[in-house]
N, C-alpha and C positions, 0 to 999 in steps of 0.2 A: 604192607602189600603195595606193589607198584600198580597204579591204574593206567590202563591203556588210554592214550590221548585220542580224542576224536580226530579223524583225518584233517579237518579244517584247521586244527591247532598244531599240526606237525610242521616243523621247519622244512623249507625247501628252497632251492635256488629258483628265483623268478625267471620265467620265460620271457623272451622278447615280445612274444604275442600278448603277454599279460601287461607288459609295460606300455605298449603302444597307445592304448586308449587314455593313459594317464599323462602322456607327454604331448600336451596341447599348448605349445608356446604361442602366445599371441604376438602378432607383429606390432611393434610400438606405433602409436598414433600421436600426431603432433597438431598444433594449431588451436585456435580458439574453440572451435566446435568440440574437439576431443577433450580439451580441458574442461569445458562447461559440462560435458556429459559425466565427468567424474564427480560433479557436485550432486549430492543426494538430498540435501536439505537447504533451506534458506540460510542456515548458519554456515554451511559450506560456501555458499555464494558470498556471504559477508566476509569470510576469511580471504577469499580471492579478491574481493573489492578492496580490502584494507591493504593488501600487498600491491595493488595496481594504482591506487589513488593517493595523491598527496595528503598529508595529515589534515590540513585545514578543510578542504572540501569533504573528506571522509568524516571528520568530526562534526561538520555542519549537518550532515545527514544522520549520523549515528547518535549524536548527543541530544540532550534535553535541557530543561531549565534547572538552574541552581544545583542542588545535590542529586538531581535526576531520580528522586524518590518516586515520582508519579510514573515514569516509564517503567521502572523496575517493578513497581507494584502491579502495573497493568499486565506485564508479562507473567508475573507470579500468579495472578488471578486465573489465567488459563492453565498454569501448571498445577494449581491446587484443586481443580475440579476433577471429578471421577466420571468416566463413562459407564453406562449400564447397558450392556449388549443384550440383544435378543438372539436366541439360537433357533436352529432348524427352520430358517426362512430361506426361500429361494432368492438368492442375490446374484444370480448369473448376470443379469442386466441391471445397470445402475444409471439413472438419469440425473445428471448434475445441474440441469437447466432450471431456471426459475423466472418468475415475472417480477420486474421492478419498474415502477412508474409507467405501467401500461404497455411495456414491451418485454419480450423474452430475452433473457441473458443466458448464454451457454453455461455460465458458472455463477454461483451466488456471491461473486466478488467482482469489484471493479477497481480501477486505478484511481487513487485519491489525488487531489491537486497538490503539487509540490513546486516550490519556487526555485529559481536559479538552476533548473535541471541540467542545462548544458554545461554547468560548472562541474557537475559530478562526472559527466562523460559527454563527449562532444556531440553524440547523436541525440541526447536529451529527449525533449518532448516528441521528436519525430520517431524515435525508437519506441517510446511508451505508447503513443497513439496507434502506430502501425501494429505493434504486438497485440494491443487490446482488440483492434479490429480483426486481426487474424484469429484471435481466440474467441471472438463473438461476445465480448464484454464491454461495458462502458469505460471511457477514458475521460478524466476531468482535467481540463487545462486551468492552471492557476493564473490569476491576475498578474502575479509576479513571475510568470513563466518567461522563458528565453526563446520562445517561438511564438509568433503572432497567432491570433485567432484564425486569420485567413490561411496562414501557412499550415497550421495543424489540420484544418478542414480539407485543404488540398492534399496533404500528405496521407490522410486516411479518409478518403471521400466516402467509403462504404462503411466506415465505423460509426458507432454511436458516441458522439462527442458532446460532453457537457462543459459548462464554463463556471468556474468559481469566481466569486466577486467579493472584494472588500468594498464596502460602501464608503466612498470618499466624503470628506467634508464638502467638496465641490460636487454637488449632485449632477451637474452638467457633464462632468467627466465620467461619472458612473453611468449616466444615461447613454453616453456615446459608446461605452463598452457593451452595454446591454444591447443596443441596436446592432452593433457589429456581430455579436454572438448570434442574434436572431437571424441576421442576413446570411451568416455562414452555416445555418442549418442546425445549430445546437439547440436541442429540444428541452434541456434542463439547465436551470440556473441554480447554483449552490452558493448561498451567501454565508460567509463565515462571520460569527458573532462573538467569538471569545477572544478578540484582540483589541480591547480598548487601548492598550499599550503593548509594546513588545515584551516578551518574557526575557529573563536574565539568563542567556545561554552562555555559560561561563567557559565552555570549551572554546567558543569562538573568540571570547575576550583573551583567553590565554594564548591562543594561536595567532593573535593579531589578525583575525580574519577580515579580509576586505573583499568587496565584489566590484569588479573582477579581482582575482588573486593578484597580489603585487609581487614583483620580482625583487625580493630582498635577499640578503645573504642567507637567511634561514630557509626561505622557500627554494632558493637555488640548490642548496645542499639537499633539501628534501626531494627535489626534483631529480637529483642524480640517481635515485633509486627507482624512479618511475618515469623513465624517458618517454614512453609511449603516450602517457597522459599529456605531458607538456608538448610533445610534437603535435598531437591532435588539437590541443588548446591553441597553440600559436599559429596553426595553419588553417584554422576554420574561422568563420565570421566572428568578430569580437562579441563578447557577451553584452546583452542589453535587455531591458524589459521590453520585449518585442511588441507586446500588446499596447505599450505606452510609449511608442516611438517618438511622440511629440513632447514628451516630458523632458525638460531641460535642467532640472535641479539635480542635486546630489542624491545618492542612495538614501542617506539618513533623512534628508528632507522629504523624499518620496514616501518613506515608511511613516514618518510623522504625519504626513497628510493622508495616508491611506488608513492608518489605525486611528479611528475617530472615537475619542472618549465620550462624545456627546450622543452617540447612537441610542435610540430608544425604540419602543414598539411602534411608535408613529412612523418611523422610517421603514419598518417592516411592512406596515400597511401601505405606504407609498410604493414600495417595491412590488407588493402583491398586485396593486392596481396597474403598475407599469409593465410588468413582465407577463406575457400571455401564455407562456409554456409552463412546464412543471417547475415548481419552486421548492427547493430543499434548503433547510436551515441547518447549518453545521456548527457544532461547538456546544451542544446542549449537555448540561451536567446535573440538572435536578428535574424531578418529576413535575414540579410546579411550572418551570419554564417550558417544558415540553407541552404541557396542557395549553398554556397560553399561546405558544407558537402555532399549535394546531387550530386554535380558535381564530387566529389571524389568517388562516387559509393555507398553511404550508402543506404541500402535497407529500412531503417527506421530511424526516428529521435525521440527523446524524448524531448519535450519542458519541461524543468525542471530547477529549481534553487537549486536542491539538498535538497528539503524540507526546504528551508530557512536556511540550516546549513553551508553555505559557506559565500557568500557575503550578508551582511544585506543591505536592500533597493535595492535588485536585482529586475529585471523585473519580473512581475507576469505572469506565463505561460498562464493562461486563457485570459489575456489581449492581449497576442501576438498571440493567436491561430487563430483568424479570418483572419488576414493578411497573416499568413503563409499558411492557407488553401486555400485562394483565389489564391495564386501563385503556390503552390506545391501539391495541392490535386491531387492524381492519379499518381504523379511522384515518390512518396516515401510514406511509411507508417508513418502517423503522430500520435504520441503518446503524452500523457500528464500525468504529475504527479504534486504533491504538492497541499495541501489544501483539498484533497478529503476526505470527512467525511460522505457522504451519497450516496445512489443510485441516488438521484436527481442530485447531483453534476456530477456523471458519465453521466447521460442522457444529461445534459446541455453541457458537454464537447463534446460529440458525435454530438449533434445538431449543435454546432458551428464549426464543421469541423474536430475534432479528429477522427481517425480511431479506436483508442484503448486508454485505460488508464491504469495506474499502481497505486497500493496502497502500502504504506509502513507502516506508523503509524497505519492506520486503521486496518490492519491485526495484527500488533504487539500488539495492545490493546487487541484483542481477544486472542492472544497467552498468554499474561501475565495474562489475566483473567481466562484462563482455558486450556492451552496447546492446543493439537490438537482439542479438542471439542470446544475450544474458537475460533480457526480460522474457523472451520466449521460454528460456529454461526455468526461470522462476515460476511462471504460470504453469508450465508442465509439471514441475515438482508439486505445486499446490494442488493441481488437478488430480494427480496420482494419489496424493495423500488423502484428499477428500473422498475419492472413490473407494480406497482401501478402508478408510475409517467407517464409511457408511456400510460397506459389506460386512465388516466385523460387528457393527451394531445391529445387523439384520434389517437394513433399510434400503429400499430400492430408489426412492425419490426424495428430493429435497423437501417436498411438501409433507412427507411423512415423519420428518424429524419433529420431536416434541420434548417438553421438559422431562418426561419420564426417562429419556435417554441420558440425562446428565444429573449427577449429584453434586451439589455445591457444598462447601464447608458450612458447618452449623452457623446460623445467624444471618445467612445471606438469602 
């Protein structure tokens, strides 16, 4: 028996009026802004960065120590966790702001210190500090930065600028940098303590990485695919350690003098007495060391393995976070970096007990993809991902995130 088809399933010739709403051809867009808007994730920005940046500078940013086990494990730690959402909550409005070291930040993330930043893209620290100021988050200038303390303060006068310090064997040089940071209005000093010596960054060795990049046959061939990078590099001020403008030695001599294998807790005590602002200690990888650092007066700690760039097979900050938070939450500001590649990663870290997070590679991919606009886009992506994740978890405010929102693998 033949069944009569419903009217909606009978074939017919489409009418022009029916086709019109479907034919919405967009005018093609060009330029950096349009290209960056097509990036939907930090990984998209990374892909753009790789296409636009010579191999050696890209690998300097992207790589880690030895077999890069630590970096891979840090990223896997975020991938292995499971969110536990709450339903039927009113999440129309979401507030991503939080307090860190006595001031409000528009997002629970700041920009971590990165060295040689103008090597990645010519706008370097200027792009990072201005983007952070516009986003209402802290920016941390590295001792090994390629813009001076004073220039960064002038470039982002309304931003919250912090300064990262390697304690030199020559304490007078350290003291001079500390004084300059204070005079420039930087309210927080972040001392890095996980670099008694430099890590074995094998990508740099294999690439013949030099700072500044050398014009060899290999780099000239590599440059032919990235002419914009080389044009910017060659037509802007030469790279230098801008905060160390009076240093006259080679780069290797500088690093040897900056990475001091004799550092001890006595040096931390000296620094606490010397610096009158907020003091943060970066590079903590055990609960025992975090306890001791807090006893020595640290206002904040950064659970970090230097982005996997020092000791391979180092502890993973996210794995350490819960036990540190159980013991030290409220006694010091707990921050975390390494492995963060999405807003969901940031939300997970806050839920597990971090007060704040820092990004290095994630913002540098944006910088290499498109300068200041690329950093803005990276922060926009992370902000959007954070807001969406919180809504899906049923959370309105950063302060309401807690360990019940995250399930870790057994044994952690």
